[in-house]
N, C-alpha and C positions, 0 to 999 in steps of 0.2 A: 453185952462187949459193944462199944463202937465200933463204924467199921476203921475208924480208925486204927486203935489196937487193934484190932484184929489185923491188919494190914500189916503194922511193925512185927506184931507176932509173927506172922508168915513171913517179913523177910528175914527175921530173929534167929529161928528154929526152922525154918523151911520143911523136912521131910512129915515132922509130926500133924502139921497145921496143915499139910493138904491133904494127908492121909483120911481124917472127919469128913473136908470139904466133897473127895472124887466119889468118896461114897454117895455123898448125894447127888450123882453127875448121873445116875443110873433112869429118877425120875423124869430128866429135863430133855430127853433125845439122843438122838445120832449125832445131829449136825453140832450140839451145842458141845458129846465129849470129843466128837473128833478139833472143835474148835480150841478146846482145851490141851490136846493131847498134843497138835501144831504150836500153840504156844510155847509147851513146853520143851518140846523139841528144841525149837528155835532159841530158848533161853539156854538152854543145854550147850548148841552151836556155837552163841555168844559165850560163855564161859570157857569152851574150848579155844575158840579164837583169843581172849584174853589170858589165855594159859600158854599160848603159842607165845603171842607179843611180849609175858613176862619173861620165858626163857628166851628170846632173843635179848629182849634188856638186861638181861644177868649175864649173856655170853658177851657182850656188847663191854658192859661192864668190866669183865673176867678180864676181857682182850687188851683193855683200856691198862689198865693196872699192871700189868707184863710189857706192854708198848713201847717203842724209841719214834722216835718220829725225825723225818728228814723233809729236808722240798723237793718235789717233784720235777718232770719235765714232760711237758704233753708231750709224744712222739708221734702220734695219730689220733684221728679223729673220726668215727665212723657214725654217720646220720643214720637212724632208723629210719625207713621210710615204710608206713602204714600200710596197711593194704586196701584201709578202709577212709570211708568220713571220718567214722565215730573212734577211729583208733588216736585221731590227731586231739584227745583228749589232753594230753603228757608227753608234750614231744621231745625226744630223750635221745639221746646220741651214747655211742662208746667210746671212751678216749681210753688208749693206751699212755699209762706214764710209767717214766724211767725215773728211776732214782737212785742213790750210792744209799749202803749200810754205813755203819759206824766202823764195821770191817773192810772199810774201801770195795766190796762186792755190787756189781751193779744189778740193778734187779728191777724187771718191767711185769707190770700188769695190767689187767683192763680193768676198767669198770663202770659203773649205768650212772650216766648223769643227765638233768635235764637240759635240754639247746640253750634257755635263755640264760644258763650258770656263767655268773661272767668271768670264772677265775680259769675255765676252761679255755677263754679267748686272750685271756694273759700266755697261757702258757703254764705257767707258776702253778704248783698245787702244793699243798701240804699236804703230807702222806703218816699214819702211824701205821708201823708194821709189828711183828713180834719178830724178838729176833732169835730165834731158834725155828721160821719160817717165814725169813721175808718176802716171800712169793707171794701168801696169803694179806698184801699188804692191803689197806683201804683209804680213800682219799680222807682226811680229817676234814669231817664239815658235818653239819647237822642231817643235811640228805644221805650222806654217807654214812655215817653212824647209829641216828634215831628215827629215823623218819619212817622206816619201817615199824618198829617196835612201835612207836607213838601212833601209827596209822593202826596195828593190830589191836593191841590196848585200845583204846577208845572205839573201834567197832565191835569190841567185844562188851565191853560197857554199855552199850550203846543199845547193842541186840538184847542184851540181856535186862536192861534195867525198863525197856521199852515194852520187854516181851510180858516180866513180872509186873510191871504196870497195868498193862491189859490184860492179864490173869486176875489181879485182886482184885477189879474194879468189873469184871464180870462174877466173879466167886463171890460177891458180897451182894 
């Protein structure tokens, strides 16, 4: 069986392909076994991160199916002051947004946003909220709804694919 076919088999069936390879690890030494176990653990963490992102993505979709939309007004802005130089990678601010529901109820909530977000400077933001729980509103933007889910999914897939690729290359 060629290395490419074995790699596809390992990716397709997972456990059964690993077991016969792991039995052969005993003859290669403790450092090799430690490397393989580290790769497997990091790959599994990647899977956990991916599933967390997927759960967040599905929660956002469920929220949007029942959400109502309104225009919110920025009533206050708090700039987050970083503790050190390394914290300046993604400067952010906390905005307090006030909006009116369809039942004419005034609601105020806080949300994180990047400092460079031009919508916060104008003072008007699109808001989506659950009519049953209007205080759990979110800013209706890519950043407010999808960014965290997307980052978690991409990070999880990256960890899993990278570690699986390295694992397959050292096992062959």
